[in-house]
C-alpha positions as CSV (number, residue, x, y, z in Angstrom):
1,X,57.5,-4.9,14.2
2,X,54.0,-4.1,15.1
3,X,53.8,-0.4,16.8
4,X,50.1,-0.6,17.5
5,X,49.6,-2.6,20.7
6,X,47.1,-1.7,22.1
7,X,44.6,-2.0,19.1
8,X,41.5,-4.2,20.2
9,X,42.1,-6.6,17.5
10,X,45.4,-7.8,18.1
11,X,45.8,-11.3,18.2
12,X,45.8,-11.5,22.1
13,X,42.5,-10.5,22.1
14,X,41.2,-11.9,19.2
15,X,39.1,-15.0,19.2
16,X,41.0,-18.6,19.3
17,X,39.4,-19.2,15.8
18,X,40.6,-15.7,14.4
19,X,44.3,-16.1,16.2
20,X,45.0,-19.9,14.8
21,X,43.8,-18.8,11.0
22,X,46.4,-15.4,11.5
23,X,49.5,-17.6,12.8
24,X,48.6,-20.4,10.0
25,X,48.6,-17.5,7.2
26,X,52.0,-15.9,8.7
27,X,53.7,-19.1,8.7
28,X,52.4,-20.3,5.1
29,X,53.7,-16.8,4.0
30,X,57.2,-17.5,5.6
31,X,57.4,-21.1,4.4
32,X,56.6,-19.2,1.3
33,X,58.9,-16.6,1.8
34,X,61.8,-19.2,2.1
35,X,60.9,-21.2,-0.7
36,X,61.1,-18.3,-2.8
37,X,64.5,-17.2,-1.8
38,X,66.0,-20.9,-2.3
39,X,64.3,-20.8,-6.1
40,X,65.3,-17.2,-7.0
41,X,69.1,-18.1,-5.3
42,X,69.5,-21.4,-7.2
43,X,68.6,-19.3,-10.4
44,X,71.3,-16.6,-9.9
45,X,73.9,-19.5,-8.4
46,X,73.6,-21.0,-12.0
47,X,74.3,-17.9,-14.1
48,X,77.6,-17.4,-15.5
49,X,77.8,-13.7,-14.4
50,X,77.1,-14.6,-10.8
51,X,80.7,-15.1,-9.6
52,X,80.8,-11.4,-11.7
53,X,78.4,-10.0,-9.6
54,X,79.8,-11.0,-6.6
55,X,82.9,-10.2,-6.7
56,X,81.5,-6.2,-7.7
57,X,79.6,-6.6,-4.6
58,X,82.6,-7.2,-2.0
59,X,85.2,-5.9,-4.3
60,X,86.6,-2.7,-2.3
61,X,83.9,-0.3,-1.0
62,X,81.5,-2.4,-2.9
63,X,80.1,-4.3,0.3
64,X,79.6,-1.1,2.3
65,X,77.8,0.2,-0.5
66,X,75.4,-3.0,-1.1
67,X,75.0,-2.8,2.4
68,X,73.8,0.6,2.4
69,X,71.0,-0.5,-0.3
70,X,69.9,-3.5,1.5
71,X,69.5,-1.5,4.8
72,X,67.2,1.4,2.2
73,X,65.4,-1.2,0.7
74,X,64.8,-3.7,3.8
75,X,62.9,-0.5,5.2
76,X,61.6,0.1,2.2
77,X,59.8,-3.4,2.0
78,X,58.9,-3.6,5.6
79,X,56.8,0.0,5.4
80,X,55.0,-2.1,2.2
81,X,54.5,-4.8,4.3
82,X,53.1,-3.4,6.9
83,X,50.9,-0.9,5.0
84,X,47.2,-0.7,5.5
85,X,47.1,0.8,1.9
86,X,46.0,-2.7,0.3
87,X,47.2,-6.5,0.2
88,X,49.2,-5.8,-2.8
89,X,51.0,-3.7,-1.5
90,X,52.0,-5.9,1.2
91,X,53.3,-8.6,-1.0
92,X,54.9,-6.1,-3.0
93,X,57.1,-5.0,0.3
94,X,57.5,-9.1,1.1
95,X,58.5,-9.8,-2.6
96,X,61.0,-7.2,-2.8
97,X,62.1,-7.9,0.3
98,X,63.3,-11.7,-0.3
99,X,64.6,-10.5,-3.7
100,X,67.1,-8.5,-1.7
101,X,68.0,-11.0,0.5
102,X,68.8,-12.9,-2.2
103,X,70.9,-11.1,-4.0
104,X,73.2,-9.9,-0.9
105,X,73.1,-13.8,-0.1
106,X,74.8,-14.5,-3.3
107,X,78.9,-14.0,-2.4
108,X,79.0,-16.0,0.9
109,X,76.8,-19.6,-1.2
110,X,79.4,-19.4,-3.9
111,X,81.6,-19.3,-1.5
112,X,80.2,-22.0,0.3
113,X,78.9,-23.9,-3.2
114,X,82.5,-23.2,-5.4
115,X,84.6,-23.0,-3.0
116,X,84.0,-24.6,0.6
117,X,85.5,-28.2,1.5
118,X,82.8,-29.3,2.6
119,X,80.0,-29.4,-0.5
120,X,77.2,-29.8,2.1
121,X,77.6,-27.2,3.8
122,X,75.2,-24.8,2.5
123,X,72.8,-28.0,3.3
124,X,73.9,-28.6,6.9
125,X,73.7,-25.1,7.7
126,X,70.1,-24.7,6.6
127,X,69.4,-28.0,8.9
128,X,70.8,-26.0,11.8
129,X,69.2,-23.3,10.9
130,X,65.5,-25.5,10.8
131,X,66.4,-27.0,14.1
132,X,67.1,-23.6,16.0
133,X,63.9,-21.8,14.3
134,X,62.0,-24.7,15.5
135,X,63.0,-25.0,19.3
136,X,62.8,-21.6,19.3
137,X,59.1,-20.8,18.2
138,X,58.3,-24.1,20.6
139,X,59.9,-22.4,23.3
140,X,57.6,-19.3,22.0
141,X,54.8,-21.0,22.3
142,X,54.7,-23.7,25.1
143,X,55.6,-20.6,27.3
144,X,53.3,-17.7,26.4
145,X,55.6,-15.0,27.6
146,X,55.4,-11.8,26.1
147,X,58.8,-10.9,25.3
148,X,58.6,-7.5,23.7
149,X,61.2,-6.3,26.5
150,X,63.9,-7.9,24.1
151,X,63.4,-4.7,22.0
152,X,65.4,-2.5,23.3
153,X,67.9,-5.4,23.2
154,X,67.7,-5.7,19.6
155,X,67.8,-2.3,19.0
156,X,71.0,-1.5,20.6
157,X,72.8,-4.7,19.6
158,X,72.1,-4.0,16.0
159,X,73.3,-0.5,16.4
160,X,76.5,-2.1,17.6
161,X,76.6,-4.8,15.8
162,X,76.1,-2.5,12.5
163,X,79.0,-0.2,13.6
164,X,81.3,-3.3,14.1
165,X,80.3,-4.7,10.3
166,X,80.9,-1.3,8.9
167,X,84.5,-0.8,10.7
168,X,85.6,-4.5,9.7
169,X,85.1,-2.9,6.0
170,X,86.0,0.0,6.2
171,X,89.6,-0.8,7.9
172,X,90.0,-4.5,6.5
173,X,89.9,-7.1,9.6
174,X,88.3,-10.8,10.2
175,X,85.3,-10.8,12.7
176,X,86.3,-14.4,12.7
177,X,83.9,-16.9,14.2
178,X,83.2,-15.6,17.6
179,X,81.3,-12.9,16.3
180,X,79.2,-15.0,14.2
181,X,78.1,-17.2,17.3
182,X,77.2,-13.7,19.1
183,X,75.4,-12.5,15.8
184,X,73.6,-16.1,15.7
185,X,72.5,-15.8,19.6
186,X,71.5,-12.4,18.2
187,X,69.4,-13.4,15.8
188,X,67.7,-16.2,18.0
189,X,66.6,-13.4,20.1
190,X,65.5,-11.3,17.5
191,X,63.4,-14.9,16.4
192,X,62.0,-15.0,19.8
193,X,61.1,-11.2,19.8
194,X,59.3,-11.6,16.6
195,X,57.4,-15.0,17.1
196,X,56.1,-13.6,20.6
197,X,55.2,-10.5,18.8
198,X,52.9,-13.0,16.4
199,X,51.2,-14.1,19.5
200,X,50.8,-11.8,21.1
201,X,50.5,-8.1,19.5
202,X,50.1,-8.0,15.6
203,X,46.5,-7.3,13.9
204,X,45.2,-10.4,12.9
205,X,45.4,-8.9,9.2
206,X,49.3,-8.2,9.7
207,X,50.6,-11.9,8.7
208,X,52.3,-10.5,5.6
209,X,54.4,-8.1,7.8
210,X,54.6,-10.5,10.9
211,X,56.1,-13.2,8.2
212,X,58.7,-10.5,6.7
213,X,59.9,-9.7,10.2
214,X,60.3,-13.7,10.7
215,X,61.9,-14.2,7.9
216,X,64.3,-11.2,8.0
217,X,65.4,-13.0,11.5
218,X,65.9,-16.7,10.2
219,X,68.1,-15.3,6.9
220,X,70.1,-13.5,9.4
221,X,70.3,-16.7,11.3
222,X,71.3,-19.0,8.4
223,X,73.8,-16.1,7.3
224,X,75.7,-16.4,10.5
225,X,75.3,-20.0,11.1
226,X,76.6,-21.0,7.7
227,X,79.7,-18.4,8.4
228,X,80.0,-20.7,11.5
229,X,80.0,-23.9,9.8
230,X,82.3,-22.2,7.4
231,X,85.0,-21.1,9.2
232,X,85.4,-25.1,10.3
233,X,86.8,-26.0,7.0
């Protein structure tokens, strides 16, 4: 997220050519991030030790440790991606985040690929995620509305969701389809918010950070849409 809303070089105040270049770079980086995620995930799933690693991640309190590590790595990656020191640090942050997402997705993708009744469940979830993302992106650009007022909802909702997830891990209860649906809605709101920031509030040199924020929201949406599809098996 960008905090420099008053900066004179924000997208909203930039020349049309600069604005178009920033948006193009942002979505090009997002596309490469998604392709890199798919490539890393395909490599992980093809390894004989993938099942063992996934089992250690979700066994006992392992998932709580993984979740905490992921949050720490995500914070570091976002700080690096938003760094003004060098473009290299920004790409390092994006790369770290992509790898972290690929690792945390490993258990659910193993379940979906090898144990779900529908062999196409990952593809279906991916296509659905793409359609939802495309619709939200179109809505944000078509209306041109500034959705920065959603920040408070996302902060509060994020803490509430995190608390519920941690409690489910500690006490061992299933969150269920309703929670997955609520989180898919939460991720959709995050996409709308981040897309609005890309239109209005990022600086024109922050396309790496902007693509990371969008990638994080898309990954979250895919995670819960996949869970919804798997619960129907």
